[in-house]
C-alpha positions as CSV (number, residue, x, y, z in Angstrom):
1,M,-24.3,30.1,48.3
2,I,-28.2,29.4,48.7
3,D,-29.4,27.6,45.4
4,L,-32.8,28.5,44.6
5,A,-33.0,26.7,41.3
6,P,-35.2,24.1,43.4
7,L,-37.8,26.9,44.3
8,V,-37.6,28.2,40.8
9,H,-38.6,24.8,39.2
10,R,-41.4,24.5,41.9
11,L,-42.9,27.9,40.9
12,A,-42.1,26.9,36.8
13,G,-46.1,27.6,35.2
14,S,-47.5,29.4,38.5
15,P,-48.7,32.7,38.5
16,L,-45.2,33.3,40.5
17,H,-43.1,32.0,37.7
18,S,-42.2,35.5,36.4
19,W,-40.9,36.8,39.8
20,A,-39.0,33.4,40.6
21,Q,-36.5,34.4,37.6
22,D,-34.9,37.2,39.3
23,L,-34.7,35.5,43.1
24,Q,-31.3,34.2,42.8
25,A,-29.5,37.1,41.5
26,D,-31.7,39.2,43.9
27,L,-30.5,36.8,47.0
28,D,-26.7,36.5,45.6
29,T,-26.8,40.7,45.6
30,R,-28.2,41.1,49.1
31,M,-26.0,38.4,50.9
32,E,-22.7,40.5,49.4
33,K,-24.1,43.4,51.0
34,G,-25.3,41.3,54.0
35,H,-25.0,42.5,57.6
36,G,-22.0,43.2,59.9
37,D,-22.7,39.8,61.6
38,L,-23.4,37.8,58.6
39,M,-20.0,36.2,58.3
40,R,-19.9,35.0,61.8
41,W,-23.3,33.6,61.3
42,R,-22.5,32.0,58.6
43,Q,-19.3,30.3,59.9
44,A,-21.7,29.0,62.7
45,L,-23.6,27.3,60.0
46,K,-20.7,25.9,58.5
47,A,-19.7,24.4,62.0
48,L,-22.7,22.3,62.0
49,P,-21.8,18.7,61.7
50,E,-23.1,16.4,59.1
51,L,-26.0,14.4,60.6
52,T,-28.9,12.6,58.8
53,A,-32.1,13.1,60.4
54,S,-34.0,9.3,59.9
55,V,-37.1,10.8,61.9
56,V,-38.8,14.0,61.2
57,D,-41.8,15.3,63.1
58,L,-43.1,18.6,61.8
59,H,-46.5,18.0,62.9
60,N,-46.7,17.6,66.7
61,G,-43.7,20.5,66.8
62,V,-40.2,20.6,64.9
63,T,-38.2,17.6,66.0
64,L,-35.1,16.1,64.0
65,A,-33.9,12.8,65.2
66,G,-31.1,10.3,64.1
67,D,-27.9,8.8,64.7
68,C,-25.6,11.6,66.7
69,D,-22.8,11.0,69.4
70,A,-22.1,12.7,72.4
71,S,-19.0,14.5,70.4
72,S,-21.3,15.6,67.3
73,R,-24.3,16.8,69.7
74,Q,-22.0,19.0,71.7
75,R,-20.8,20.4,67.9
76,L,-24.2,21.1,66.9
77,R,-25.2,22.3,70.3
78,E,-22.2,25.0,70.1
79,A,-23.0,25.5,66.4
80,L,-26.8,26.2,67.2
81,M,-25.9,28.6,69.9
82,G,-23.5,30.5,67.9
83,L,-26.8,31.6,66.3
84,A,-28.3,33.1,69.6
85,P,-30.6,34.4,70.3
86,W,-33.4,32.4,69.2
87,R,-36.8,34.0,69.4
88,K,-39.2,31.5,67.9
89,G,-39.4,27.8,68.3
90,P,-38.8,25.5,70.0
91,F,-36.9,23.0,68.0
92,E,-35.7,19.4,69.0
93,V,-32.5,19.0,66.8
94,F,-30.5,15.4,67.2
95,G,-31.1,15.7,71.0
96,V,-30.4,19.4,71.4
97,D,-33.5,21.1,73.0
98,V,-33.5,24.7,71.7
99,D,-35.7,26.3,73.9
100,T,-36.5,29.6,72.5
101,E,-38.0,33.0,74.1
102,W,-41.4,32.3,72.8
103,R,-43.2,28.9,73.1
104,S,-44.4,29.5,69.4
105,D,-46.1,26.4,69.4
106,F,-48.5,27.6,71.8
107,K,-49.7,30.1,69.1
108,W,-49.7,27.5,66.5
109,A,-52.1,25.6,68.5
110,R,-54.7,28.3,68.7
111,V,-54.1,28.8,64.8
112,A,-54.0,25.3,63.4
113,P,-57.5,24.1,64.2
114,H,-59.0,26.7,61.5
115,L,-56.7,25.9,58.7
116,D,-56.9,23.7,55.6
117,L,-53.1,24.1,54.4
118,A,-53.4,20.7,52.4
119,G,-51.9,21.1,48.9
120,K,-51.8,24.8,49.4
121,R,-48.8,27.2,48.4
122,V,-48.5,29.5,51.4
123,L,-46.6,32.7,52.3
124,D,-45.0,33.7,55.3
125,V,-44.7,37.4,55.9
126,G,-42.4,38.1,58.8
127,C,-41.8,34.5,58.9
128,G,-38.8,35.1,62.0
129,N,-36.8,32.0,61.7
130,G,-39.2,29.8,60.0
131,Y,-40.6,27.8,62.9
132,Y,-44.1,28.3,61.6
133,Q,-43.2,27.5,58.1
134,W,-42.2,24.1,59.0
135,R,-45.1,23.3,61.2
136,M,-47.2,24.6,58.1
137,L,-45.4,21.9,55.9
138,G,-46.4,19.4,58.7
139,A,-50.0,20.4,58.3
140,G,-50.0,19.5,54.6
141,A,-48.8,22.4,52.8
142,E,-47.3,22.0,49.3
143,S,-44.9,24.6,49.3
144,V,-44.2,27.5,52.1
145,I,-42.4,30.8,51.3
146,G,-41.3,32.6,54.2
147,I,-39.9,36.4,53.8
148,D,-38.0,38.3,56.7
149,P,-35.4,40.8,56.3
150,N,-33.4,39.6,59.4
151,W,-30.2,38.4,58.7
152,L,-30.1,36.4,61.8
153,F,-33.3,34.5,61.7
154,F,-32.4,34.0,58.1
155,C,-29.3,31.9,59.2
156,Q,-31.4,30.2,61.8
157,F,-33.8,28.9,59.4
158,Q,-30.5,27.6,57.2
159,A,-29.5,25.7,60.3
160,L,-32.6,23.5,60.1
161,A,-32.8,23.6,56.5
162,H,-29.6,21.9,56.3
163,Y,-30.8,19.0,57.8
164,L,-34.2,19.1,56.0
165,P,-32.8,19.8,52.1
166,Q,-35.5,18.1,50.2
167,L,-38.5,19.8,51.8
168,P,-40.3,22.6,49.9
169,A,-39.7,25.5,52.4
170,W,-37.6,28.5,51.5
171,H,-36.7,31.7,53.5
172,L,-36.1,34.9,51.7
173,P,-34.5,38.1,53.4
174,L,-37.2,40.1,52.0
175,A,-39.6,42.7,53.1
176,L,-43.4,42.4,51.9
177,E,-42.6,45.9,50.2
178,D,-39.9,44.1,48.0
179,L,-42.7,41.8,46.4
180,P,-43.8,42.9,43.1
181,P,-47.4,44.0,43.3
182,N,-50.2,42.1,42.1
183,L,-48.7,38.5,42.8
184,Q,-52.1,36.9,43.0
185,G,-50.2,33.4,43.5
186,F,-50.8,32.3,47.3
187,D,-53.4,29.9,48.3
188,T,-52.9,30.8,52.1
189,V,-50.9,34.4,53.5
190,F,-49.8,34.6,57.1
191,S,-49.1,37.7,59.0
192,M,-48.4,36.9,62.3
193,G,-47.1,39.6,64.8
194,V,-46.5,42.4,61.9
195,L,-49.4,44.5,61.6
196,Y,-48.6,46.3,64.6
197,H,-45.3,47.3,63.7
198,R,-46.7,48.7,60.1
199,R,-47.0,52.6,60.5
200,S,-49.8,52.1,57.5
201,P,-51.7,49.1,58.6
202,I,-54.5,49.1,55.7
203,D,-51.7,49.5,53.2
204,H,-50.3,46.4,54.7
205,L,-53.8,44.5,54.4
206,Y,-53.9,45.6,50.9
207,A,-50.5,44.2,50.1
208,L,-51.2,41.0,51.8
209,K,-54.5,40.6,49.8
210,D,-52.4,41.3,46.3
211,C,-50.2,38.1,47.1
212,L,-53.4,35.9,47.4
213,V,-55.1,34.0,44.5
214,N,-59.0,35.0,44.1
215,G,-60.5,33.2,46.9
216,G,-57.1,32.6,49.1
217,Q,-57.1,32.7,52.7
218,L,-55.5,35.3,54.8
219,V,-54.5,34.4,58.5
220,L,-54.0,37.5,60.5
221,E,-52.3,37.4,64.0
222,T,-52.0,41.0,65.8
223,L,-51.9,42.6,69.1
224,V,-55.3,44.0,70.1
225,V,-57.1,46.2,72.9
226,H,-60.8,45.7,73.9
227,G,-63.1,47.8,72.6
228,D,-65.8,48.8,69.8
229,A,-65.1,49.3,66.1
230,Q,-63.8,52.6,66.6
231,A,-61.3,51.6,69.5
232,V,-57.9,51.6,68.2
233,L,-54.8,52.0,70.7
234,V,-51.7,54.3,69.5
235,P,-49.1,54.5,72.0
236,D,-47.5,57.8,72.6
237,D,-43.9,56.1,72.7
238,R,-43.1,52.6,73.7
239,Y,-45.6,49.5,73.9
240,A,-44.3,47.0,76.3
241,Q,-40.7,48.2,75.7
242,M,-41.2,48.2,72.1
243,R,-40.3,51.0,70.1
244,N,-41.9,50.2,66.7
245,V,-45.4,50.0,67.9
246,W,-48.2,51.9,66.0
247,F,-51.8,50.8,66.0
248,L,-53.5,48.1,68.4
249,P,-57.0,47.8,67.1
250,S,-59.9,46.2,68.8
251,V,-61.2,43.0,67.3
252,A,-64.2,44.8,65.6
253,A,-62.1,47.5,64.1
254,L,-59.7,45.1,62.7
255,E,-62.8,43.2,61.3
256,L,-63.8,46.5,59.8
257,W,-60.3,47.3,58.3
258,L,-60.3,43.8,56.4
259,R,-63.9,44.5,55.3
260,R,-62.9,47.9,54.1
261,A,-59.5,46.5,52.0
262,G,-61.9,44.3,50.5
263,F,-61.7,40.9,52.5
264,N,-64.7,38.7,53.1
265,E,-65.8,35.8,55.5
266,V,-64.0,37.7,58.2
267,A,-63.6,35.7,61.3
268,C,-61.8,36.3,64.8
269,V,-61.2,32.7,65.6
270,D,-59.3,33.0,68.8
271,V,-58.5,36.1,71.6
272,S,-55.5,35.2,74.1
273,L,-53.8,37.2,76.6
274,T,-49.7,36.7,76.2
275,T,-48.5,34.9,79.4
276,T,-44.8,34.6,80.8
277,A,-45.3,30.8,80.0
278,E,-45.4,31.2,76.5
279,Q,-42.7,34.1,76.2
280,R,-40.1,34.2,78.4
281,S,-35.9,34.5,78.9
282,T,-34.2,31.2,78.3
283,E,-30.6,30.1,78.3
284,W,-31.2,30.4,74.2
285,M,-32.4,34.2,74.4
286,R,-30.8,35.9,77.4
287,Y,-31.9,39.2,77.1
288,Q,-35.1,40.9,78.8
289,S,-38.6,39.4,77.8
290,L,-42.4,39.7,78.9
291,E,-41.7,39.6,82.5
292,H,-39.7,42.8,82.3
293,F,-42.3,44.3,80.2
294,L,-45.1,44.1,82.4
295,D,-46.1,46.2,85.2
296,P,-44.4,44.3,88.3
297,D,-47.4,45.2,90.6
298,D,-50.2,44.8,88.1
299,H,-49.7,42.5,85.1
300,S,-52.8,43.4,83.6
301,K,-50.5,46.7,82.5
302,T,-47.1,47.0,80.4
303,V,-44.7,48.9,82.5
304,E,-45.8,51.8,80.6
305,G,-49.2,51.6,81.9
306,L,-51.2,50.3,78.8
307,P,-53.0,47.1,78.5
308,A,-50.6,43.8,78.8
309,P,-50.4,42.3,75.4
310,M,-53.6,40.4,74.0
311,R,-53.4,38.8,70.8
312,A,-56.1,38.0,68.0
313,V,-56.2,35.5,65.0
314,I,-58.4,36.5,62.2
315,T,-58.9,34.8,59.3
316,A,-60.7,36.2,55.8
317,R,-60.9,35.2,52.2
318,K,-60.2,37.3,49.3
């Protein structure tokens, strides 16, 4: 069982106190229903060797180090490989290099200079396996709650949390829609790589705003296209082989959406093309990746003939 008592205790007296009271029962119910592979993934977690991290670096990456003999390292590697595919990372865990599909540290390097997380209570929406949650703690966050309904990501987070039990980071297998309305309890809310998967992006922006305290900061990262404030790409079917991509706005359109949703101090702080150095197949994620999703003769286009992935980071205030 995942014990959420420390989270409930930390949220006591905050605007999130009432919400926190039901989290343990909700999590236990969800874990009973689970997923077809959840038992296998939980067995991988049970196979993790007992190790103590004497060195933890969450500022320059996600690195855990300490005494670990060759036999323990092999068991650790096998247990972590039992949770493959690993999408977000990388992680360095007692000498095991988890070389994930995404070099998420590249994105973090683009985002981090525009943040002030010191002492902040943070929500990471669509947090994946929690890579960014650990980096947020490394940037000084007081606590970080991540939500993502994917059970494999939940288990990958638990693998790292197993060696970092005292750190104030929690992964909840929830979607944004599972949160009660008008929480208004987070100083900073992240939504990175989520907006283009939403059928109603404006509703997503309103829901993110509802999670923030007044004056709180939104950090939004999403796929964008070139164009003016009226430019929005709606794929006919797939985009870069992804079925669930709905709206790719221009930066100007996205800024307009945020202002219409009631945000202020809206600013685009980064625009970057995604490269095959940042997203690629590895031993830890053996399926197809970006190189297979681009036109082999023209990497400025996807295999569908649409503009290749370009991502923007927007910050805004409630």
